[in-house]
C-alpha positions as CSV (number, residue, x, y, z in Angstrom):
1,X,0.0,0.0,0.0
2,X,1.4,3.4,-1.0
3,X,1.8,5.9,1.7
4,X,2.0,9.7,1.4
5,X,5.6,10.9,2.1
6,X,5.9,12.3,5.6
7,X,5.9,16.1,5.8
8,X,9.2,17.4,7.1
9,X,8.9,18.7,10.6
10,X,9.3,22.4,11.1
11,X,11.1,24.0,14.0
12,X,8.7,25.7,16.3
13,X,9.2,28.2,19.1
14,X,8.8,26.7,22.5
15,X,5.9,28.5,24.3
16,X,6.5,29.9,27.8
17,X,5.6,27.9,30.8
18,X,1.8,27.8,31.3
19,X,1.0,27.9,27.6
20,X,-0.1,31.5,27.7
21,X,0.1,33.7,24.6
22,X,2.3,36.4,26.3
23,X,5.6,37.3,24.7
24,X,8.6,35.3,26.0
25,X,10.5,37.1,28.8
26,X,14.1,37.3,29.7
27,X,13.4,34.9,32.6
28,X,11.9,32.4,30.1
29,X,15.1,32.5,28.0
30,X,17.3,32.1,31.1
31,X,15.3,29.0,32.2
32,X,15.5,27.3,28.8
33,X,19.2,28.1,28.4
34,X,20.0,27.0,32.0
35,X,21.7,30.3,32.9
36,X,20.8,33.4,35.0
37,X,18.9,36.4,33.6
38,X,22.0,38.5,33.9
39,X,23.9,36.1,31.7
40,X,21.2,36.3,29.1
41,X,21.4,40.1,29.2
42,X,25.1,40.1,28.8
43,X,25.0,37.6,26.0
44,X,22.7,39.8,24.1
45,X,24.2,43.2,24.9
46,X,27.9,42.4,25.6
47,X,28.6,39.1,23.8
48,X,32.3,39.6,24.1
49,X,32.0,39.0,27.9
50,X,30.4,35.5,27.5
51,X,31.9,32.3,26.4
52,X,31.0,31.1,22.9
53,X,29.3,27.9,24.2
54,X,27.1,29.9,26.7
55,X,26.2,32.5,24.1
56,X,25.2,29.7,21.7
57,X,22.9,28.2,24.3
58,X,21.3,31.6,24.9
59,X,20.9,32.4,21.2
60,X,19.3,29.0,20.7
61,X,16.8,29.7,23.5
62,X,16.1,33.1,22.1
63,X,15.3,31.6,18.7
64,X,13.2,28.8,20.1
65,X,11.1,31.2,22.2
66,X,10.9,34.0,19.7
67,X,12.2,36.4,22.3
68,X,12.6,40.0,21.4
69,X,14.4,42.5,23.6
70,X,12.3,45.4,24.8
71,X,14.5,48.1,23.2
72,X,12.6,51.0,24.6
73,X,12.9,49.8,28.1
74,X,16.5,49.0,27.7
75,X,17.3,52.4,26.2
76,X,15.5,54.1,29.1
77,X,17.4,52.0,31.7
78,X,20.8,52.4,30.1
79,X,20.2,55.8,28.5
80,X,21.5,54.3,25.3
81,X,19.9,52.7,22.3
82,X,22.9,50.6,21.2
83,X,22.5,52.2,17.8
84,X,25.3,53.8,15.8
85,X,24.5,56.3,13.1
86,X,26.5,56.7,9.9
87,X,26.3,59.2,7.1
88,X,27.8,58.0,3.9
89,X,26.9,59.7,0.6
90,X,25.2,57.9,-2.3
91,X,26.7,54.4,-2.9
92,X,26.2,54.1,-6.6
93,X,29.2,52.4,-8.2
94,X,31.5,52.9,-5.3
95,X,33.5,51.0,-2.7
96,X,31.4,52.3,0.2
97,X,29.2,49.2,0.7
98,X,32.4,47.2,1.5
99,X,33.3,49.7,4.2
100,X,29.8,49.9,5.6
101,X,29.4,46.1,5.7
102,X,32.7,45.9,7.7
103,X,31.5,48.7,10.0
104,X,28.1,47.0,10.6
105,X,29.7,43.5,11.2
106,X,32.1,45.0,13.8
107,X,29.3,46.8,15.6
108,X,27.0,43.8,15.5
109,X,29.6,41.6,17.1
110,X,29.4,44.0,20.1
111,X,25.6,44.1,20.2
112,X,25.1,47.4,18.3
113,X,22.9,48.2,15.4
114,X,23.9,50.5,12.5
115,X,21.5,53.2,11.3
116,X,22.7,54.4,7.9
117,X,21.8,57.5,6.0
118,X,23.0,57.6,2.3
119,X,22.2,61.0,0.9
120,X,23.3,62.5,-2.4
121,X,26.9,63.9,-2.2
122,X,25.6,67.5,-2.3
123,X,23.3,66.9,0.7
124,X,25.7,64.9,2.9
125,X,26.9,67.8,4.9
126,X,23.5,69.1,5.7
127,X,23.0,69.4,9.5
128,X,19.4,68.2,9.1
129,X,20.6,64.7,8.3
130,X,22.7,64.4,11.4
131,X,19.9,66.0,13.4
132,X,17.5,63.2,12.2
133,X,20.0,60.6,13.5
134,X,20.3,62.4,16.9
135,X,16.5,62.5,17.2
136,X,16.5,58.7,16.9
137,X,18.8,58.5,19.8
138,X,22.0,57.2,18.2
139,X,24.8,56.7,20.7
140,X,27.7,57.6,18.3
141,X,28.2,58.6,14.7
142,X,30.5,57.6,11.9
143,X,31.0,60.3,9.2
144,X,32.6,60.0,5.8
145,X,35.6,62.4,5.3
146,X,37.1,65.2,7.2
147,X,35.3,68.0,5.4
148,X,32.2,68.4,7.5
149,X,30.2,71.6,8.2
150,X,30.8,73.7,11.3
151,X,27.2,73.0,12.2
152,X,27.8,69.3,12.2
153,X,30.7,69.5,14.6
154,X,28.7,72.0,16.8
155,X,25.8,69.5,17.0
156,X,28.1,66.6,17.9
157,X,29.8,68.8,20.6
158,X,26.5,70.0,22.0
159,X,25.3,66.4,22.4
160,X,28.7,65.1,23.6
161,X,28.4,62.3,21.0
162,X,31.4,60.2,20.2
163,X,32.2,60.3,16.5
164,X,34.8,59.2,14.0
165,X,35.8,60.5,10.5
166,X,36.2,57.6,8.0
167,X,38.2,57.6,4.9
168,X,40.1,60.6,6.2
169,X,43.7,61.0,7.4
170,X,43.9,64.2,9.4
171,X,41.4,66.7,11.0
172,X,41.6,69.2,13.7
173,X,38.0,68.5,14.5
174,X,38.0,64.8,15.3
175,X,39.8,61.5,15.0
176,X,40.2,59.9,11.6
177,X,40.5,56.4,10.2
178,X,42.0,56.3,6.7
179,X,45.0,56.1,4.5
180,X,47.4,58.4,2.6
181,X,46.1,59.2,-0.9
182,X,49.5,60.6,-1.8
183,X,51.1,57.3,-1.0
184,X,48.8,55.4,-3.3
185,X,49.2,57.9,-6.1
186,X,53.0,57.8,-5.7
187,X,52.9,54.0,-6.1
188,X,51.0,54.2,-9.4
189,X,53.1,57.0,-10.8
190,X,56.4,55.3,-9.8
191,X,55.3,52.1,-11.5
192,X,54.4,53.9,-14.7
193,X,57.7,55.9,-14.6
194,X,59.7,52.7,-14.3
195,X,57.9,51.4,-17.4
196,X,59.1,54.5,-19.4
197,X,55.8,56.5,-19.4
198,X,56.2,60.3,-19.4
199,X,52.9,61.8,-20.6
200,X,49.9,60.7,-18.6
201,X,46.1,61.2,-18.9
202,X,43.7,61.2,-15.9
203,X,40.0,60.3,-15.7
204,X,38.7,61.0,-12.2
205,X,35.8,62.1,-10.0
206,X,34.5,65.7,-9.7
207,X,37.0,67.4,-7.5
208,X,34.7,70.4,-6.7
209,X,32.3,68.3,-4.7
210,X,34.2,65.2,-3.5
211,X,37.2,65.5,-1.1
212,X,38.4,62.0,-1.9
213,X,38.5,62.7,-5.6
214,X,40.3,66.0,-4.9
215,X,42.9,64.3,-2.7
216,X,43.5,61.5,-5.2
217,X,43.9,63.9,-8.1
218,X,46.3,66.1,-6.0
219,X,48.3,63.1,-5.1
220,X,48.7,62.1,-8.8
221,X,49.7,65.6,-9.8
222,X,52.3,65.9,-7.0
223,X,53.8,62.4,-7.9
224,X,54.0,63.3,-11.5
225,X,55.9,66.5,-10.7
226,X,58.4,64.7,-8.5
227,X,59.1,62.3,-11.3
228,X,59.4,65.1,-13.9
229,X,56.4,63.6,-15.8
230,X,53.6,65.6,-17.3
231,X,49.8,65.5,-17.1
232,X,48.3,66.1,-20.5
233,X,45.6,68.7,-20.3
234,X,43.9,67.3,-23.4
235,X,43.6,64.0,-21.5
236,X,42.2,65.3,-18.2
237,X,38.5,64.5,-17.6
238,X,36.4,64.9,-14.5
239,X,33.1,63.0,-14.3
240,X,30.9,61.0,-12.0
241,X,32.2,57.6,-10.9
242,X,30.7,54.7,-13.0
243,X,31.2,52.2,-15.8
244,X,29.4,54.4,-18.3
245,X,31.2,57.5,-17.3
246,X,34.6,55.8,-17.7
247,X,33.5,54.4,-21.1
248,X,32.4,57.8,-22.4
249,X,35.5,59.6,-21.0
250,X,37.9,57.2,-22.8
251,X,35.9,57.6,-26.0
252,X,36.6,61.3,-25.8
253,X,40.3,60.7,-25.2
254,X,40.5,58.4,-28.2
255,X,38.8,60.9,-30.4
256,X,41.0,63.7,-29.2
257,X,44.1,61.5,-30.0
258,X,45.8,62.9,-26.9
259,X,49.6,62.2,-26.9
260,X,49.6,60.0,-23.8
261,X,51.0,56.5,-23.2
262,X,49.1,55.8,-20.0
263,X,45.9,56.9,-18.3
264,X,45.3,56.8,-14.6
265,X,41.6,56.3,-13.5
266,X,40.2,57.6,-10.2
267,X,38.7,54.2,-9.4
268,X,38.2,50.7,-10.8
269,X,34.7,51.5,-12.1
270,X,36.0,54.2,-14.4
271,X,38.9,52.0,-15.4
272,X,36.5,49.1,-16.4
273,X,34.5,51.5,-18.6
274,X,37.7,52.8,-20.1
275,X,39.0,49.4,-20.9
276,X,35.7,48.6,-22.7
277,X,36.0,51.7,-24.8
278,X,39.6,50.9,-25.8
279,X,38.5,47.4,-26.7
280,X,35.8,48.8,-28.9
281,X,38.2,51.2,-30.6
282,X,40.7,48.4,-31.3
283,X,43.4,49.9,-29.1
284,X,45.4,47.1,-27.5
285,X,46.1,47.4,-23.7
286,X,48.9,47.6,-22.6
287,X,50.9,47.5,-25.9
288,X,49.4,50.8,-27.1
289,X,48.1,52.3,-23.9
290,X,48.5,51.4,-20.3
291,X,45.6,51.8,-17.7
292,X,46.0,52.0,-13.9
293,X,43.6,52.7,-11.2
294,X,42.7,52.7,-7.5
295,X,40.6,50.5,-5.1
296,X,41.3,46.9,-6.2
297,X,37.6,46.0,-6.3
298,X,36.8,42.3,-6.5
299,X,36.2,42.5,-10.3
300,X,39.5,44.2,-11.1
301,X,41.4,40.9,-11.5
302,X,38.8,39.6,-13.9
303,X,38.7,42.5,-16.4
304,X,40.3,42.2,-19.9
305,X,43.1,42.6,-19.4
306,X,43.3,42.3,-15.6
307,X,43.7,45.7,-14.0
308,X,46.7,47.2,-12.3
309,X,45.3,49.1,-9.3
310,X,46.1,50.3,-5.8
311,X,44.6,48.0,-3.2
312,X,43.0,50.3,-0.6
313,X,42.1,49.2,3.0
314,X,38.4,49.8,2.4
315,X,37.0,47.0,4.7
316,X,39.6,47.8,7.4
317,X,38.4,51.4,7.6
318,X,35.0,50.2,8.6
319,X,36.4,47.7,11.1
320,X,38.7,50.2,12.7
321,X,35.9,52.8,12.9
322,X,33.6,50.3,14.6
323,X,36.3,49.3,17.2
324,X,37.0,53.0,17.8
325,X,33.4,53.9,18.5
326,X,32.8,50.8,20.7
327,X,35.9,51.7,22.8
328,X,34.6,55.3,23.2
329,X,31.2,54.2,24.3
330,X,32.8,51.9,26.9
331,X,34.8,54.8,28.2
332,X,38.0,53.1,27.2
333,X,41.1,54.5,25.6
334,X,40.4,54.6,21.9
335,X,43.8,54.7,20.0
336,X,43.6,55.9,16.4
337,X,45.6,53.8,14.0
338,X,48.2,55.4,11.8
339,X,47.6,55.7,8.1
340,X,46.4,52.3,7.0
341,X,48.7,50.6,4.3
342,X,48.0,50.7,0.6
343,X,49.6,48.4,-2.0
344,X,50.0,48.5,-5.8
345,X,48.7,45.3,-7.4
346,X,50.4,45.0,-10.8
347,X,48.5,43.1,-13.4
348,X,48.4,43.0,-17.2
349,X,46.8,46.5,-17.9
350,X,50.2,48.2,-17.6
351,X,53.3,47.7,-19.8
352,X,56.3,49.3,-21.3
353,X,55.5,52.7,-22.8
354,X,55.2,52.8,-26.6
355,X,56.1,55.9,-28.6
356,X,53.3,58.5,-28.1
357,X,52.5,58.4,-31.8
358,X,52.2,54.6,-32.0
359,X,48.4,54.7,-32.2
360,X,48.4,57.4,-34.9
361,X,50.9,55.8,-37.2
């Protein structure tokens, strides 16, 4: 006789003692996990203070009971919400998600939640955005860059709120977590100089509204000057960061027949678009033109040809910023790391410089 296959059993939450419909309490979790209520509280709010085995038992009990912490009551008792705010302008085609994921993971490991605001670049310095985070009771704030408005710093000071400036190297207004853009630019330019390149093009972000684009461009210009190399004005383009923008910028350079043997791009997204445009124009990289960039995004090694680029400590910025804010909130010493290291990753998109007229002959 045929039998209907058994239906797989589903995990169900264990109801509190007595079978009532009330929400599970801290005491219910403690009883099921076989620990004290204080241990449950620490496992949920200060997991680093509890052994991995005990924390696993508590989390299993939490899941089985469907327990949810009373955030409002806890915030009133502790005068903290265990929420960290962050203001990071528009993600788009950028490396910011990597940094934010690292920040969120670090905070979550210490029982904190990240509340993120991602406005347009032009709006990122508006005090109203920070004020909205403050109204939601954030305990600390992570900001992108050193160039913040005077009102922003005044608000933070008035509320005595710990904060950190990410992707920044130096500021008189607060502690920074970042790297030296000049060091990265110098590595790119030194590499191209050793390959015999002398006339360079540059496709980068809009320097008027982006301090990171401004610092990167300045670093390239200074490094070229030190090496006695030139930046070709006919091969200098500012644009938004993105694949399409890099593609269109390189099309313009190809049409202008600028006398350059290498082009440095402000990030890997621009470089990827530039490589596509060169492929479409039948210009061989790196035999006819070398391309170098910044960031070392995951896709950089899989472009055609693989991209020479500066590996930036993007995830580590988020991790270090999270550790810094946690230490500040605990009242502990919060040392700021020195400039995080950068490293040039040489791949097949750069080669020995051809004669500048090679493409026109």
